[in-house]
C-alpha positions in Angstrom: 78.3 107.0 89.1 80.4 108.8 86.6 84.1 108.8 87.5 85.8 112.1 87.2 89.3 112.7 85.9 90.7 113.1 89.4 89.2 109.8 90.5 90.6 108.0 87.6 94.1 109.5 88.0 94.3 108.7 91.7 93.0 105.2 91.1 95.5 104.6 88.2 98.4 105.9 90.3 97.5 103.7 93.3 97.3 100.6 91.1 100.6 101.4 89.4 102.4 101.9 92.8 100.9 98.6 94.1 102.2 96.7 91.0 105.6 98.2 91.4 105.6 97.3 95.1 104.6 93.7 94.2 107.5 93.4 91.7 110.0 94.8 94.2 108.9 92.7 97.1 108.8 89.6 95.0 112.3 90.2 93.7 113.6 90.7 97.2 111.9 87.5 98.4 113.4 85.3 95.6 116.9 86.7 96.0 119.3 84.9 98.4 121.3 88.1 99.1 119.5 89.1 102.4 122.7 88.6 104.4 126.1 88.6 102.6 129.5 87.7 104.1 132.9 87.3 102.5 134.8 84.6 104.3 138.4 85.2 103.1 139.9 82.1 104.6 137.5 80.0 102.6 137.9 82.2 99.5 134.1 82.3 99.2 131.2 84.6 99.4 128.2 83.3 101.3 124.7 84.7 100.6 122.1 83.8 103.2 118.5 84.2 102.1 115.1 83.6 103.6 114.5 80.2 102.1 117.7 79.4 100.2 121.4 80.0 100.5 124.1 80.4 97.8 127.9 80.3 97.8 130.2 81.9 95.2 133.9 81.0 95.0 136.3 83.9 95.2 137.1 85.8 92.0 140.5 85.2 90.6 142.8 86.8 88.0 142.5 85.3 84.5 144.7 87.7 82.5 146.5 91.0 82.6 143.6 92.8 80.9 140.8 90.9 82.7 141.5 90.8 86.4 138.5 89.0 87.8 136.4 86.2 86.6 132.8 85.9 88.0 132.1 82.3 89.1 128.5 81.0 89.3 126.5 80.6 92.4 126.0 77.2 94.1 122.7 77.2 96.0 120.7 75.0 98.2 117.2 75.2 99.9 116.9 75.7 103.6 113.9 73.3 103.8 115.7 70.5 101.9 115.9 67.4 104.2 119.2 66.2 102.7 120.8 69.6 103.3 119.5 69.6 106.9 121.1 66.2 107.4 124.4 67.4 106.1 124.3 70.5 108.3 123.4 68.3 111.4 126.4 66.0 110.7 128.7 68.9 110.3 127.6 70.4 113.6 128.2 67.0 115.3 131.8 67.2 114.1 132.4 70.7 115.2 135.5 69.8 117.1 137.1 68.3 114.0 135.7 70.7 111.4 136.4 74.4 111.9 133.9 75.5 109.4 131.0 73.8 111.2 130.0 77.1 112.9 129.1 78.7 109.6 126.6 75.9 108.9 124.3 77.3 111.6 123.5 80.1 109.2 122.1 77.7 106.6 119.3 76.4 108.9 115.6 77.2 108.4 114.9 79.2 111.6 111.6 80.3 112.9 112.2 84.0 112.1 112.8 83.0 108.5 109.3 81.3 108.4 107.7 84.3 110.1 109.2 86.7 107.5 108.0 84.5 104.6 104.5 84.3 106.1 104.3 88.1 106.3 105.6 88.5 102.8 103.3 85.9 101.2 100.3 87.4 103.1 101.2 90.9 101.9 101.5 89.8 98.3 98.1 88.1 98.4 96.4 91.1 100.0 98.1 93.5 97.5 96.6 91.4 94.7 93.2 91.6 96.3 93.6 95.3 96.6 94.2 95.6 92.9 91.1 93.6 92.1 89.0 95.8 94.4 90.4 99.0 92.9 89.6 97.9 89.4 85.9 97.4 90.5 85.7 100.8 92.3 84.5 102.8 89.3 81.5 100.5 88.8 80.8 99.7 92.5 82.0 102.6 94.7 81.6 100.6 97.9 84.6 98.4 96.9 86.8 101.4 97.5 86.7 100.5 101.2 88.0 97.0 100.5 90.6 98.6 98.3 92.0 100.7 101.2 91.6 98.1 103.9 93.3 95.3 102.0 96.2 97.5 101.0 96.6 98.8 104.5 96.9 95.2 105.9 99.4 94.3 103.1 101.5 97.4 103.9 101.4 96.5 107.6 102.5 92.9 106.9 105.3 94.1 104.7 106.5 96.5 107.4 106.4 93.7 109.9 108.5 91.5 107.6 111.2 94.2 107.2 111.2 94.9 111.0 111.5 91.3 112.0 114.4 90.7 109.6 116.3 93.9 110.6 116.0 93.0 114.3 117.0 89.3 113.7 119.9 90.2 111.3 121.5 92.5 114.0 121.5 89.9 116.7 125.0 88.8 117.6 124.5 85.1 116.7 123.2 86.0 113.3 125.4 89.0 112.5 128.8 87.4 112.9 130.1 84.2 111.3 132.8 82.2 112.9 135.5 80.7 110.7 138.5 78.5 111.5 140.8 81.5 112.1 138.7 84.7 112.3 135.2 86.0 112.8 133.5 87.8 109.9 130.6 90.2 110.0 127.6 89.8 107.8 126.2 92.8 106.0 122.6 93.3 104.9 122.3 92.6 101.2 120.5 94.2 98.4 117.5 91.9 98.7 116.4 93.6 101.9 116.6 97.0 100.3 114.5 95.8 97.3 111.8 94.6 99.6 112.0 97.8 101.6 111.5 99.9 98.4 108.5 97.8 97.6 107.1 98.6 101.1 107.7 102.3 100.5 105.8 102.0 97.2 102.8 100.5 99.1 102.9 103.3 101.6 102.7 105.8 98.8 99.9 103.8 97.2 98.0 103.7 100.5 98.1 107.5 100.7 96.7 107.7 97.1 94.2 105.0 98.0 92.8 107.1 100.9 92.3 110.0 98.5 90.7 107.7 95.9 88.3 106.3 98.4 87.3 109.8 99.6 86.7 110.9 96.0 84.5 107.9 95.2 82.5 108.0 98.3 82.0 111.8 98.1 81.0 111.5 94.4 78.6 108.7 95.2 76.9 110.8 97.9 76.6 113.8 95.5 74.8 111.7 92.9 71.0 111.1 93.1 68.2 113.5 94.0 68.9 116.9 95.3 66.6 119.5 96.8 66.2 123.0 95.3 67.0 125.7 97.8 64.5 128.1 96.3 61.5 126.0 95.3 61.8 123.1 97.9 61.1 120.7 95.1 63.0 117.5 94.3 65.0 117.4 91.2 65.0 114.2 89.2 68.0 112.7 87.6 68.5 113.2 83.9 66.4 111.0 81.7 69.3 110.4 79.4 71.3 108.4 81.9 68.4 106.0 82.6 67.5 105.7 78.9 71.1 104.8 78.1 71.2 102.3 81.0 68.1 100.6 79.7 69.4 100.5 76.2 72.7 98.9 77.4 71.0 96.4 79.6 68.7 95.4 76.7 71.5 95.0 74.2 73.1 92.5 76.5 70.4 90.7 78.4 67.1 90.7 76.6 65.6 89.9 73.2 64.9 92.7 70.7 61.1 92.9 71.2 61.2 93.0 75.0 64.1 95.4 74.8 62.1 97.9 72.7 59.0 97.6 75.1 61.2 98.3 78.2 62.9 101.2 76.5 59.5 102.8 75.5 58.0 102.3 79.0 61.1 103.8 80.7 61.0 106.8 78.3 57.2 107.3 78.9 57.6 107.3 82.7 60.3 109.9 82.7 58.3 112.1 80.4 55.4 112.0 82.9 57.7 112.8 85.7 59.1 115.7 83.8 55.6 117.2 83.1 54.5 116.7 86.7 57.6 118.5 88.0 57.1 121.3 85.5 53.5 121.7 86.4 54.2 121.7 90.2 56.9 124.4 89.6 54.4 126.8 88.1 51.7 126.3 90.7 52.1 128.2 94.0 52.1 126.1 97.2 50.1 128.8 99.0 46.9 130.8 98.4 47.0 134.3 97.0 46.9 137.1 99.6 46.7 140.9 99.5 50.1 142.7 99.4 51.4 144.0 102.7 51.6 147.6 101.2 49.1 149.3 99.0 50.1 150.1 95.4 50.0 153.8 96.1 52.8 153.6 98.7 56.1 153.4 96.8 58.7 151.2 98.3 61.9 153.1 99.4 65.3 152.3 97.8 66.9 149.3 99.3 63.6 148.1 100.7 63.1 144.3 100.7 60.5 143.4 98.1 57.3 141.5 98.9 57.9 137.8 99.5 54.6 137.1 97.6 55.4 136.0 94.0 52.4 137.7 92.2 53.2 141.1 93.6 57.0 141.3 93.1 58.5 143.1 90.2 61.9 141.4 90.2 63.0 137.9 91.2 64.7 137.3 94.5 67.7 135.1 94.0 69.2 135.6 97.5 66.0 134.5 99.4 64.1 131.3 99.6 60.5 131.3 98.7 58.1 130.8 101.7 54.4 131.2 102.4 55.0 134.0 104.8 
């Protein structure tokens, strides 16, 4: 099937949006700034991510012209066993350590794992969707896999955003208890990066539906068609099959066999062409006398005879029948 310019444009736009969505969702997943809180009594900024957390000491004045100095992040993994032991020991001494309550936010909870599962699944399905889309011009049936895989990826990404938004607004996750005061966590830029990637996938899915429709409709339009006036089957152009045979031979067969297959294919299509031309000139019904004698002139606007031998002009608006 020959891809039209509209099909190629929609397919390219879909793949570009999927790639942008993969980059944005991956950047959001690898960033720790899903929840950010500035604990002033500790003079530190805490960033709580999905699978790792980071702490940055408070900025301080270094000179009159340079007011603040950016300190590096100190990070740890949520799934680290040593970090889990430190958090557990801190929670056991919660009566002596006022900062023990903040350690609860560094644990690897079940909703963190669920969000990571949805994100990883969506990334994998988005990659499968790109592979299916690349094959769509050659195999139009893969356009269905293109749409279905992207739809499931988009759905998983939406579930990940929804689960995080609901979990982050719970009271036990939204507020951090310090030694003196209580601080509210805000949603960081990592969530919005992932959300923008999800929106890109939604736009790509709309383009994917149009792409699938174009490919399927174009595939149904190809092949044999029936002439409305002669009721005869039109054969596909000989040039397409000849070029296909030449391309196949140049890749897969030796030169001698290739030439023989090419000549045989050309001979078959020449025979089909002559047979179709001969059948077009022959009438599918026997000759009959005209309905009106030649001495009776037909009035203006009168429908001419449906019999081909006795009509003076061709009828383009009627279909030829044996009546």
